C-alpha positions as CSV (number, residue, x, y, z in Angstrom):
1,M,-2.7,-154.7,57.3
2,G,-5.0,-157.3,56.8
3,K,-6.1,-160.1,59.7
4,I,-4.7,-163.4,58.6
5,T,-7.8,-165.7,57.3
6,R,-6.1,-168.9,56.2
7,A,-3.1,-170.0,56.1
8,I,-0.9,-172.8,54.6
9,L,1.5,-174.9,56.3
10,S,4.2,-177.7,55.0
11,C,7.1,-178.1,57.3
12,H,10.0,-180.7,57.1
13,D,11.4,-179.0,60.6
14,K,8.0,-179.4,62.8
15,T,10.0,-177.6,65.3
16,G,7.4,-174.6,66.6
17,I,4.3,-175.8,64.4
18,V,2.3,-177.0,66.8
19,E,2.2,-173.7,69.2
20,L,2.0,-171.7,65.8
21,A,-0.8,-173.3,64.7
22,N,-2.4,-173.2,67.8
23,V,-2.2,-169.2,68.1
24,L,-4.0,-169.6,64.6
25,R,-6.5,-171.7,65.5
26,E,-7.2,-169.1,68.5
27,F,-7.5,-166.4,65.8
28,E,-10.4,-169.0,63.8
29,V,-7.7,-169.4,61.2
30,E,-8.4,-171.8,58.3
31,I,-5.5,-174.2,58.2
32,I,-4.4,-175.8,54.7
33,S,-1.1,-178.5,55.2
34,T,0.7,-180.8,53.4
35,A,1.1,-184.4,55.0
36,G,3.7,-184.8,56.7
37,T,3.0,-181.6,58.6
38,M,-0.9,-182.6,58.9
39,H,-0.1,-185.5,60.5
40,V,1.8,-183.9,63.5
41,L,-1.3,-181.6,63.9
42,K,-3.9,-183.7,64.0
43,E,-2.0,-185.5,66.9
44,A,-1.6,-182.5,68.9
45,G,-5.7,-182.4,68.1
46,I,-5.5,-179.3,66.1
47,E,-7.6,-179.4,62.6
48,A,-6.5,-178.6,59.1
49,I,-7.3,-178.9,55.8
50,S,-5.4,-181.3,53.5
51,I,-4.2,-179.4,50.0
52,A,-5.7,-182.4,48.2
53,D,-8.8,-181.4,49.9
54,Y,-8.3,-178.2,49.7
55,T,-7.7,-178.3,45.8
56,G,-9.9,-181.5,44.9
57,V,-6.8,-183.0,43.3
58,Q,-4.8,-185.6,44.5
59,E,-1.0,-185.3,44.2
60,M,0.3,-187.8,41.5
61,M,3.3,-188.7,40.0
62,G,4.9,-190.2,43.1
63,G,4.2,-186.9,45.2
64,R,6.0,-184.7,42.7
65,V,2.6,-182.7,41.9
66,K,0.8,-181.6,45.1
67,S,1.0,-178.1,46.0
68,L,1.5,-177.1,42.3
69,H,-2.6,-175.7,42.1
70,S,-3.6,-172.4,41.0
71,K,-6.4,-172.4,43.4
72,V,-3.1,-172.3,45.9
73,H,-0.7,-169.7,44.2
74,A,-3.5,-167.9,43.2
75,G,-4.4,-167.5,46.9
76,L,-0.7,-166.8,47.8
77,L,-0.2,-164.0,44.5
78,G,-3.3,-162.1,44.2
79,I,-3.2,-158.7,45.0
80,R,-6.0,-158.0,47.6
81,D,-6.7,-154.4,46.3
82,S,-7.1,-155.0,42.9
83,K,-10.8,-155.2,42.0
84,L,-9.5,-157.7,39.1
85,H,-7.6,-160.0,40.5
86,T,-10.3,-160.1,43.0
87,E,-13.4,-160.8,41.1
88,Q,-11.2,-163.6,39.3
89,L,-10.4,-164.8,42.5
90,Q,-14.0,-165.4,42.9
91,S,-15.4,-166.5,39.7
92,A,-13.0,-169.0,40.5
93,D,-14.6,-170.0,43.3
94,Y,-10.7,-169.5,45.5
95,E,-9.7,-168.1,48.3
96,W,-7.2,-165.6,49.5
97,I,-4.3,-167.3,51.7
98,D,-2.7,-164.8,54.1
99,L,0.3,-166.8,55.6
100,A,2.1,-169.7,54.5
101,A,4.8,-171.2,57.1
102,I,6.9,-173.3,54.8
103,N,10.4,-175.0,54.9
104,L,12.5,-177.3,52.7
105,H,14.4,-180.5,53.1
106,P,17.7,-179.3,53.8
107,V,19.4,-180.2,50.8
108,E,22.9,-180.1,51.9
109,T,21.6,-183.3,53.9
110,V,20.5,-185.1,51.0
111,I,23.6,-184.4,48.6
112,N,26.1,-185.4,51.6
113,Q,24.1,-188.9,52.4
114,P,26.9,-191.5,51.5
115,G,26.4,-193.6,47.9
116,I,23.3,-191.1,47.2
117,T,23.3,-190.9,43.1
118,L,22.2,-188.1,40.6
119,D,18.5,-189.4,40.4
120,E,18.2,-189.7,44.5
121,V,19.1,-186.0,44.2
122,I,17.0,-184.5,41.7
123,D,14.2,-187.0,43.2
124,Q,14.1,-185.4,46.0
125,I,14.6,-181.5,45.1
126,D,11.7,-179.6,46.4
127,I,9.4,-177.7,44.1
128,G,6.4,-177.1,45.5
129,G,7.4,-175.8,49.1
130,A,9.9,-173.6,46.8
131,T,7.1,-172.4,44.6
132,M,4.8,-171.4,47.5
133,I,7.5,-169.6,49.5
134,R,8.5,-167.5,46.4
135,S,4.8,-167.0,45.4
136,A,4.4,-165.5,49.4
137,A,7.6,-164.1,49.0
138,K,6.6,-161.9,46.3
139,N,3.1,-160.6,47.7
140,F,4.6,-159.8,50.9
141,R,2.3,-156.5,50.9
142,Y,-0.7,-158.8,51.8
143,V,1.0,-162.5,52.4
144,T,3.2,-163.4,55.9
145,V,6.1,-166.2,54.7
146,V,8.0,-168.2,57.4
147,V,10.8,-170.4,56.6
148,N,12.8,-170.6,59.9
149,P,11.0,-172.5,63.1
150,N,12.6,-169.6,65.1
151,R,10.3,-166.9,63.2
152,Y,7.4,-168.3,65.1
153,S,7.4,-166.4,68.1
154,T,7.5,-163.2,66.2
155,I,4.3,-164.2,64.3
156,I,2.8,-165.5,67.4
157,H,3.6,-162.3,69.3
158,E,2.6,-159.6,66.3
159,M,-1.2,-161.7,66.3
160,R,-1.5,-161.0,69.5
161,A,-0.4,-158.1,69.6
162,H,-2.6,-156.7,66.5
163,D,-5.5,-158.5,66.6
164,G,-4.4,-161.5,64.2
165,E,-2.7,-159.4,62.0
166,V,1.5,-159.0,61.6
167,T,3.0,-155.9,60.3
168,F,3.5,-154.9,57.1
169,P,7.6,-154.2,58.4
170,T,7.8,-157.5,59.6
171,R,6.2,-159.4,56.1
172,F,9.2,-157.6,54.1
173,A,11.9,-158.9,56.4
174,L,10.5,-162.3,56.3
175,S,10.2,-162.1,52.7
176,R,13.6,-161.2,52.1
177,E,14.4,-163.9,54.5
178,A,12.3,-166.3,52.1
179,F,14.3,-165.4,48.8
180,A,17.3,-165.7,50.6
181,C,16.4,-169.1,51.9
182,T,15.1,-170.7,48.4
183,A,18.4,-168.6,46.6
184,H,20.9,-171.1,49.4
185,Y,18.8,-173.5,48.2
186,D,19.1,-173.3,44.4
187,Q,22.7,-172.6,44.7
188,V,23.2,-176.0,46.5
189,I,21.6,-177.7,43.8
190,A,23.9,-175.7,41.4
191,D,27.1,-176.5,42.9
192,Y,26.5,-179.8,43.3
193,L,25.1,-180.4,39.4
194,A,28.1,-178.6,38.4
195,Q,30.4,-181.4,39.9
196,V,28.2,-184.2,38.4
197,E,30.1,-185.4,34.8
198,L,27.2,-187.8,32.8
199,K,28.1,-190.1,30.6
200,E,26.0,-189.3,26.8
201,E,23.5,-191.5,26.7
């Protein structure tokens, strides 16, 4: 196990995120956050760093690109026991990210909006959030990923029971949940697109 020192929070469903963030701060975890989540944290008096400030790159293309940055994904994907990965991280002046609490806007809700167009659905597909989930889930040996707010209590319990750490069995279970989440998200989109008939332009 390894003590959580840095976390990224990016949640459409803000349920319980303040409680989780408060516990993270109890353990002096640095919190990185996307705009909507940061607004909720700041209202609760919780200090956080915006992704833009963390990466040094402002979001662009109407918000389509904000978390797709090597500083984020190297921090999530790097193998902590690898000398090469550690050296490359340090040479880039990057840091490990040990926890990712991320949940996506339910794509079914988007698709089922009356009168919504194909372009509007495509515009609301979450790329950055899903990519961070996959990066964190792939690296479950070192990173805790949580996509369901109902699981925050498990993380809080384990951090308090293990001096700021989350156990390997829990990280693995959460990784499975994360991949199931992104698989479902992509399947809903694929099913929707399969029903769309486009005229040749």
